[in-house]
C-alpha beads as a LAMMPS data file, in Angstrom:
LAMMPS data file: protein, C-alpha beads

164 atoms
163 bonds

1 atom types
1 bond types

-500.0 500.0 xlo xhi
-500.0 500.0 ylo yhi
-500.0 500.0 zlo zhi

Masses

1 110.0

Atoms # bond

1 1 1 -179.219 -380.376 265.115
2 1 1 -178.812 -380.128 268.449
3 1 1 -175.425 -380.485 270.194
4 1 1 -175.845 -383.549 271.754
5 1 1 -176.888 -385.711 268.316
6 1 1 -173.561 -386.049 265.877
7 1 1 -174.363 -384.995 262.645
8 1 1 -174.974 -388.196 260.996
9 1 1 -173.502 -386.458 257.598
10 1 1 -170.425 -385.655 259.209
11 1 1 -168.271 -388.566 257.831
12 1 1 -165.464 -389.397 255.225
13 1 1 -167.072 -390.455 251.995
14 1 1 -167.065 -394.333 250.724
15 1 1 -163.623 -394.777 248.946
16 1 1 -161.584 -391.714 250.509
17 1 1 -159.135 -393.738 252.065
18 1 1 -158.229 -394.790 248.613
19 1 1 -157.011 -391.338 247.736
20 1 1 -154.566 -390.843 250.785
21 1 1 -151.479 -390.748 249.989
22 1 1 -149.423 -394.506 250.578
23 1 1 -147.145 -394.845 253.463
24 1 1 -148.938 -392.086 255.243
25 1 1 -148.838 -393.322 258.477
26 1 1 -146.074 -395.222 260.695
27 1 1 -147.958 -398.401 260.647
28 1 1 -148.320 -398.332 256.917
29 1 1 -144.503 -399.200 256.880
30 1 1 -142.592 -402.170 257.750
31 1 1 -142.595 -402.597 261.468
32 1 1 -139.392 -401.157 263.317
33 1 1 -139.269 -404.581 265.334
34 1 1 -140.467 -407.592 263.281
35 1 1 -139.082 -410.309 265.154
36 1 1 -141.065 -410.691 268.406
37 1 1 -138.249 -411.537 270.799
38 1 1 -136.849 -408.073 269.864
39 1 1 -140.069 -406.102 270.300
40 1 1 -140.769 -407.894 273.605
41 1 1 -137.082 -407.071 274.970
42 1 1 -137.487 -403.238 273.824
43 1 1 -141.138 -403.203 275.846
44 1 1 -139.164 -404.928 279.074
45 1 1 -136.460 -402.204 278.763
46 1 1 -138.776 -399.358 278.664
47 1 1 -141.159 -400.621 281.516
48 1 1 -138.189 -401.067 283.667
49 1 1 -136.834 -397.686 283.150
50 1 1 -137.019 -395.287 286.385
51 1 1 -139.663 -393.104 285.189
52 1 1 -141.579 -396.145 283.737
53 1 1 -141.912 -398.080 287.202
54 1 1 -143.009 -394.834 288.817
55 1 1 -145.894 -394.450 286.349
56 1 1 -146.741 -398.221 286.666
57 1 1 -146.592 -398.271 290.468
58 1 1 -148.836 -394.971 290.505
59 1 1 -151.528 -396.832 287.902
60 1 1 -151.754 -399.945 290.080
61 1 1 -151.679 -398.301 293.289
62 1 1 -154.781 -396.172 291.819
63 1 1 -156.330 -399.186 290.682
64 1 1 -155.890 -399.065 287.100
65 1 1 -155.994 -402.445 285.760
66 1 1 -152.651 -404.245 284.469
67 1 1 -154.608 -405.073 281.383
68 1 1 -155.653 -401.472 280.742
69 1 1 -152.234 -400.214 280.690
70 1 1 -150.971 -403.321 278.718
71 1 1 -153.531 -402.347 275.614
72 1 1 -152.545 -398.503 275.505
73 1 1 -148.621 -399.921 275.471
74 1 1 -149.433 -401.928 272.687
75 1 1 -151.358 -399.832 270.770
76 1 1 -149.295 -396.740 271.300
77 1 1 -146.504 -399.440 269.862
78 1 1 -148.478 -400.470 266.998
79 1 1 -149.595 -396.703 265.971
80 1 1 -145.937 -395.826 266.210
81 1 1 -144.871 -398.338 263.741
82 1 1 -142.894 -400.617 266.195
83 1 1 -144.649 -403.903 265.612
84 1 1 -147.769 -404.973 263.757
85 1 1 -151.052 -405.424 265.110
86 1 1 -150.223 -409.217 265.309
87 1 1 -147.338 -408.971 267.251
88 1 1 -149.186 -406.579 269.479
89 1 1 -152.137 -409.452 270.298
90 1 1 -149.279 -411.976 270.540
91 1 1 -146.980 -409.615 272.996
92 1 1 -149.991 -409.102 275.075
93 1 1 -150.028 -411.757 277.587
94 1 1 -145.982 -411.652 277.696
95 1 1 -145.936 -408.153 278.395
96 1 1 -148.963 -408.810 280.989
97 1 1 -146.845 -411.096 282.855
98 1 1 -144.031 -408.353 282.653
99 1 1 -146.226 -405.930 284.446
100 1 1 -147.339 -408.139 287.035
101 1 1 -143.645 -409.198 288.058
102 1 1 -142.861 -405.726 288.387
103 1 1 -145.835 -405.047 290.358
104 1 1 -144.605 -407.931 293.067
105 1 1 -141.269 -406.544 292.859
106 1 1 -142.375 -403.314 294.016
107 1 1 -144.305 -405.397 296.579
108 1 1 -147.496 -404.142 295.651
109 1 1 -150.264 -406.577 297.584
110 1 1 -153.258 -405.875 295.858
111 1 1 -153.634 -404.591 292.399
112 1 1 -156.335 -404.968 289.579
113 1 1 -154.943 -407.540 286.232
114 1 1 -157.858 -407.881 284.560
115 1 1 -160.298 -405.055 283.729
116 1 1 -163.758 -407.040 284.600
117 1 1 -161.804 -408.135 288.402
118 1 1 -161.457 -406.621 291.771
119 1 1 -158.132 -406.743 293.227
120 1 1 -158.647 -409.327 295.984
121 1 1 -160.079 -411.889 293.662
122 1 1 -158.245 -415.451 293.302
123 1 1 -156.620 -415.195 290.087
124 1 1 -154.656 -411.590 291.381
125 1 1 -153.871 -413.771 294.887
126 1 1 -152.401 -416.694 292.648
127 1 1 -150.350 -414.412 290.715
128 1 1 -149.114 -412.487 293.842
129 1 1 -148.386 -416.115 295.174
130 1 1 -146.210 -417.449 292.945
131 1 1 -142.460 -418.022 293.639
132 1 1 -140.296 -414.962 294.127
133 1 1 -137.739 -415.822 291.363
134 1 1 -136.893 -413.134 288.900
135 1 1 -136.266 -412.965 285.443
136 1 1 -137.487 -415.455 282.506
137 1 1 -136.685 -418.528 284.506
138 1 1 -139.204 -417.119 287.366
139 1 1 -141.671 -416.079 284.871
140 1 1 -141.585 -419.407 283.365
141 1 1 -142.012 -421.122 286.868
142 1 1 -144.476 -418.549 287.694
143 1 1 -146.548 -419.200 284.431
144 1 1 -146.407 -422.708 285.170
145 1 1 -147.769 -422.292 288.724
146 1 1 -150.622 -420.544 287.119
147 1 1 -151.669 -422.672 284.974
148 1 1 -151.920 -425.454 287.665
149 1 1 -154.679 -423.101 289.414
150 1 1 -156.555 -421.372 286.108
151 1 1 -156.196 -424.105 283.468
152 1 1 -156.299 -427.505 284.860
153 1 1 -155.128 -430.688 282.977
154 1 1 -158.675 -430.583 280.882
155 1 1 -157.461 -427.304 279.031
156 1 1 -158.252 -423.569 279.488
157 1 1 -161.884 -423.809 277.220
158 1 1 -162.660 -427.891 279.169
159 1 1 -164.950 -428.456 281.277
160 1 1 -163.155 -428.185 285.237
161 1 1 -162.682 -430.913 286.984
162 1 1 -164.672 -431.187 290.142
163 1 1 -162.929 -430.749 293.545
164 1 1 -163.285 -433.567 296.093

Bonds

1 1 1 2
2 1 2 3
3 1 3 4
4 1 4 5
5 1 5 6
6 1 6 7
7 1 7 8
8 1 8 9
9 1 9 10
10 1 10 11
11 1 11 12
12 1 12 13
13 1 13 14
14 1 14 15
15 1 15 16
16 1 16 17
17 1 17 18
18 1 18 19
19 1 19 20
20 1 20 21
21 1 21 22
22 1 22 23
23 1 23 24
24 1 24 25
25 1 25 26
26 1 26 27
27 1 27 28
28 1 28 29
29 1 29 30
30 1 30 31
31 1 31 32
32 1 32 33
33 1 33 34
34 1 34 35
35 1 35 36
36 1 36 37
37 1 37 38
38 1 38 39
39 1 39 40
40 1 40 41
41 1 41 42
42 1 42 43
43 1 43 44
44 1 44 45
45 1 45 46
46 1 46 47
47 1 47 48
48 1 48 49
49 1 49 50
50 1 50 51
51 1 51 52
52 1 52 53
53 1 53 54
54 1 54 55
55 1 55 56
56 1 56 57
57 1 57 58
58 1 58 59
59 1 59 60
60 1 60 61
61 1 61 62
62 1 62 63
63 1 63 64
64 1 64 65
65 1 65 66
66 1 66 67
67 1 67 68
68 1 68 69
69 1 69 70
70 1 70 71
71 1 71 72
72 1 72 73
73 1 73 74
74 1 74 75
75 1 75 76
76 1 76 77
77 1 77 78
78 1 78 79
79 1 79 80
80 1 80 81
81 1 81 82
82 1 82 83
83 1 83 84
84 1 84 85
85 1 85 86
86 1 86 87
87 1 87 88
88 1 88 89
89 1 89 90
90 1 90 91
91 1 91 92
92 1 92 93
93 1 93 94
94 1 94 95
95 1 95 96
96 1 96 97
97 1 97 98
98 1 98 99
99 1 99 100
100 1 100 101
101 1 101 102
102 1 102 103
103 1 103 104
104 1 104 105
105 1 105 106
106 1 106 107
107 1 107 108
108 1 108 109
109 1 109 110
110 1 110 111
111 1 111 112
112 1 112 113
113 1 113 114
114 1 114 115
115 1 115 116
116 1 116 117
117 1 117 118
118 1 118 119
119 1 119 120
120 1 120 121
121 1 121 122
122 1 122 123
123 1 123 124
124 1 124 125
125 1 125 126
126 1 126 127
127 1 127 128
128 1 128 129
129 1 129 130
130 1 130 131
131 1 131 132
132 1 132 133
133 1 133 134
134 1 134 135
135 1 135 136
136 1 136 137
137 1 137 138
138 1 138 139
139 1 139 140
140 1 140 141
141 1 141 142
142 1 142 143
143 1 143 144
144 1 144 145
145 1 145 146
146 1 146 147
147 1 147 148
148 1 148 149
149 1 149 150
150 1 150 151
151 1 151 152
152 1 152 153
153 1 153 154
154 1 154 155
155 1 155 156
156 1 156 157
157 1 157 158
158 1 158 159
159 1 159 160
160 1 160 161
161 1 161 162
162 1 162 163
163 1 163 164
């Protein structure tokens, strides 16, 4: 076959995974952090290490979306057996808020939060324009302010209210 096309027969045989040794991979074992709060705290500790902060700064300044960073961190944590895939999904918005709060603390003015946005859209402005409080209280206050901007009283999926 030509080099441009993959060999359609170069695949695992159906059922081949059932013949592998069980508990062969880290994600097949019990997670290291079964409690979401503990996993959240460990992720935040890792993100706030000096080297991690420098890497975050470089990536965000290079216009790497925060969402892509979150996905990478959570996928790596799952692959290493730190937490389950369900926990990773539940941790995604929390880790995104942690990264945004770190970016605010670094006084980054423009950076991409979501993978399908430009850095100067309204959502980024709302995220950066929230209160300067830090810690859990600051995140809760920021989440409330962002919820007012992004999700009106009808709910996130509800029909937006018309502005008068």
